[in-house]
C-alpha positions in Angstrom: 53.5 41.1 -49.7 57.1 42.1 -49.2 59.7 39.5 -49.8 63.1 39.8 -48.1 66.2 37.8 -49.1 68.3 37.0 -46.0 72.0 36.1 -46.2 73.0 32.6 -45.3 75.1 33.1 -42.2 77.6 30.6 -40.8 76.7 28.0 -38.2 78.8 27.8 -35.0 79.0 24.6 -32.9 78.0 25.1 -29.3 78.4 22.8 -26.3 75.5 21.4 -24.4 76.0 21.3 -20.6 73.9 19.0 -18.4 71.5 20.9 -16.2 72.5 20.4 -12.5 70.2 18.0 -10.6 70.1 17.0 -6.9 71.0 13.4 -7.7 73.7 14.4 -10.2 76.9 15.8 -8.6 79.3 18.2 -10.4 81.0 18.3 -12.7 78.2 18.2 -15.2 78.4 16.2 -18.5 79.3 18.3 -21.5 78.4 17.3 -25.1 80.1 18.7 -28.2 79.2 18.7 -31.9 75.4 18.1 -31.7 74.0 21.6 -31.8 75.0 24.6 -33.9 73.6 28.2 -33.9 73.9 30.6 -36.7 75.1 34.2 -36.5 71.8 36.2 -36.4 70.6 38.4 -39.2 69.0 41.7 -38.4 67.0 43.7 -40.9 65.8 47.2 -39.8 62.4 47.5 -41.5 61.4 50.6 -43.4 57.8 51.7 -43.2 57.4 50.7 -46.9 58.7 47.2 -46.3 56.6 46.7 -43.1 53.4 47.9 -44.8 53.6 45.2 -47.4 51.8 47.3 -50.0 48.8 48.3 -47.8 48.4 52.0 -48.0 46.4 52.4 -44.8 49.1 50.4 -42.8 51.8 52.5 -44.5 50.3 55.7 -43.2 50.1 54.3 -39.7 53.7 53.1 -39.7 55.0 56.3 -41.2 53.3 58.3 -38.4 54.6 55.9 -35.8 58.2 56.0 -37.1 59.1 59.0 -34.9 58.7 56.9 -31.8 58.8 53.2 -32.8 61.3 51.0 -34.9 60.7 47.6 -36.3 63.4 45.0 -36.8 63.4 41.6 -38.4 65.6 39.1 -36.5 66.3 35.7 -38.0 68.6 32.8 -36.9 69.0 29.1 -37.4 69.6 26.3 -34.9 70.9 23.0 -36.3 70.5 19.7 -34.5 72.9 16.9 -35.4 72.5 13.8 -33.3 74.9 11.0 -34.1 73.7 8.3 -36.5 73.8 5.5 -33.9 73.9 7.7 -30.7 71.4 9.0 -28.2 68.6 11.1 -30.0 67.1 14.4 -29.1 63.7 14.2 -27.4 63.0 18.0 -27.5 64.7 21.4 -27.7 63.8 25.0 -27.0 65.1 28.3 -28.4 64.3 31.4 -26.4 64.8 35.2 -26.9 64.7 37.8 -24.2 64.3 41.3 -25.7 65.6 44.2 -23.6 66.2 47.9 -23.8 68.8 48.3 -20.9 68.0 51.2 -18.6 64.6 51.8 -20.0 61.3 51.6 -18.0 58.8 48.8 -18.5 56.6 50.8 -21.0 59.6 51.3 -23.3 60.8 47.7 -23.5 60.8 45.9 -26.9 58.3 43.2 -27.7 58.0 40.4 -30.3 55.4 41.9 -32.6 55.1 38.6 -34.6 57.0 35.3 -34.7 57.5 32.5 -37.2 56.9 29.6 -37.2 53.9 29.5 -34.8 53.0 25.8 -35.5 54.5 23.3 -37.9 54.0 19.6 -38.3 56.8 18.6 -40.7 60.5 19.4 -41.2 61.6 22.0 -43.8 64.8 23.2 -45.3 66.7 26.2 -43.9 64.8 29.3 -44.8 66.6 32.2 -46.7 63.5 34.1 -47.8 60.7 35.5 -45.7 57.6 37.3 -46.8 55.9 40.1 -44.8 52.2 40.6 -45.0 50.3 43.6 -43.7 50.3 44.1 -40.0 53.9 42.6 -40.0 52.8 39.0 -40.0 55.6 36.7 -41.2 54.8 34.2 -43.9 57.4 31.6 -44.8 57.4 28.9 -47.5 56.3 26.3 -44.9 53.0 24.6 -44.0 51.4 26.1 -41.0 48.9 23.9 -39.1 45.4 25.2 -39.2 42.1 23.7 -37.9 40.6 21.0 -40.1 43.9 19.8 -41.5 43.9 16.5 -39.5 45.7 15.4 -36.4 49.3 16.1 -37.3 52.0 15.7 -34.7 53.4 19.2 -34.1 57.2 19.5 -34.5 57.6 23.2 -33.8 55.4 25.5 -31.6 56.2 29.2 -31.2 54.8 31.4 -28.5 55.2 34.8 -26.9 53.9 37.3 -29.5 53.4 40.8 -28.0 55.7 39.7 -25.1 59.4 40.4 -24.5 60.3 36.7 -24.1 59.2 34.7 -27.2 60.3 31.1 -27.6 60.1 28.1 -29.8 59.8 24.5 -28.7 60.9 21.7 -31.0 60.2 18.0 -30.4 60.8 14.6 -31.9 57.6 12.7 -32.9 56.8 9.1 -33.7 57.4 9.9 -37.4 60.2 12.5 -37.3 63.4 12.5 -35.4 64.6 15.9 -34.1 67.4 16.4 -36.7 68.2 19.2 -39.2 68.1 23.0 -39.4 65.3 25.1 -37.9 65.0 28.8 -38.8 63.3 31.1 -36.3 62.2 34.6 -37.3 60.6 37.4 -35.4 59.6 41.1 -35.8 60.7 43.2 -32.9 59.0 46.5 -32.1 61.2 48.8 -30.1 61.2 52.4 -28.9 62.9 54.6 -31.5 65.6 56.1 -29.4 66.3 53.2 -27.1 69.0 50.5 -27.3 67.7 47.1 -28.3 69.3 43.7 -27.3 68.2 40.1 -27.8 69.5 37.6 -25.3 69.5 34.0 -26.6 69.0 30.7 -24.8 69.1 27.2 -26.3 68.1 24.0 -24.4 67.7 20.4 -25.3 66.7 17.1 -23.8 68.6 14.0 -24.9 67.2 10.5 -24.5 70.2 8.4 -23.2 69.8 4.7 -23.5 71.3 4.1 -20.1 70.2 7.2 -18.1 66.9 8.2 -19.7 65.9 11.8 -20.4 68.7 14.3 -19.5 68.1 18.1 -19.9 71.0 20.3 -21.2 71.6 24.0 -21.7 73.8 25.5 -24.4 77.0 27.2 -23.4 76.7 30.1 -25.8 79.7 32.4 -26.4 79.0 36.1 -25.8 78.8 36.9 -29.6 75.9 34.5 -30.0 74.3 34.9 -26.5 73.6 38.7 -26.8 72.6 40.4 -30.1 72.7 44.1 -30.6 69.9 44.8 -33.0 71.0 48.4 -33.7 74.7 47.5 -34.3 76.6 50.3 -35.8 74.1 51.4 -38.3 71.0 53.7 -38.2 67.9 51.5 -38.0 66.2 53.7 -40.5 68.7 52.9 -43.2 66.9 49.6 -44.1 70.0 47.5 -44.6 70.1 43.7 -44.0 73.2 42.8 -42.0 74.7 40.2 -39.8 74.1 41.1 -36.2 76.9 42.0 -33.9 77.2 40.3 -30.5 78.0 42.1 -27.3 80.6 40.9 -24.9 79.2 42.6 -21.8 76.3 40.2 -21.3 
């Protein structure tokens, strides 16, 4: 297994804007100070890191390196409902991977994502472990068959697709509060640009109005991430991702 130490990047407060509804005229309600999103961390993976010590997998990745690159992308979303205010009912964090100007068969995909399923809250992750086949292992409990009927807090989906997402929800035992770290391995065409477009949504349970959906008003630097940045992806350096202002 390969262990990667990730830098702890700053969290940026983002506003939540009420999703327009037919029965709710403009202007839409805006909420501040309840959700923060970190600057993303991007780590271009070398074949040695990605192989995680497995010789056969190393040979495959080395041969593939002429036409495919792998990136580790990690970010944290923090949920901070007020102590005596309206709680979160659920939230979602989505990533749309894109190589602008490239045909469909050269678009990037999420090779693996983490977490896939989790049934209890954890601390913000700063270390990830890569096993062979680029599966991400974190120091968290993943739910597997036979472990009982736990209420799922986080569900990840979208492996091998260009639009992975995570859904987070409050349960009868755990409020939706705290930091959640989301990590994925991106497989991209070697000579193509690679961008990740972020979306964050949440539903707040208002005492007076019931469940109201919101979307995050993300600044350009957090909304669109350039995975290649200004460095060569084969250098293998861990860096804070740069945003793009053109998205």
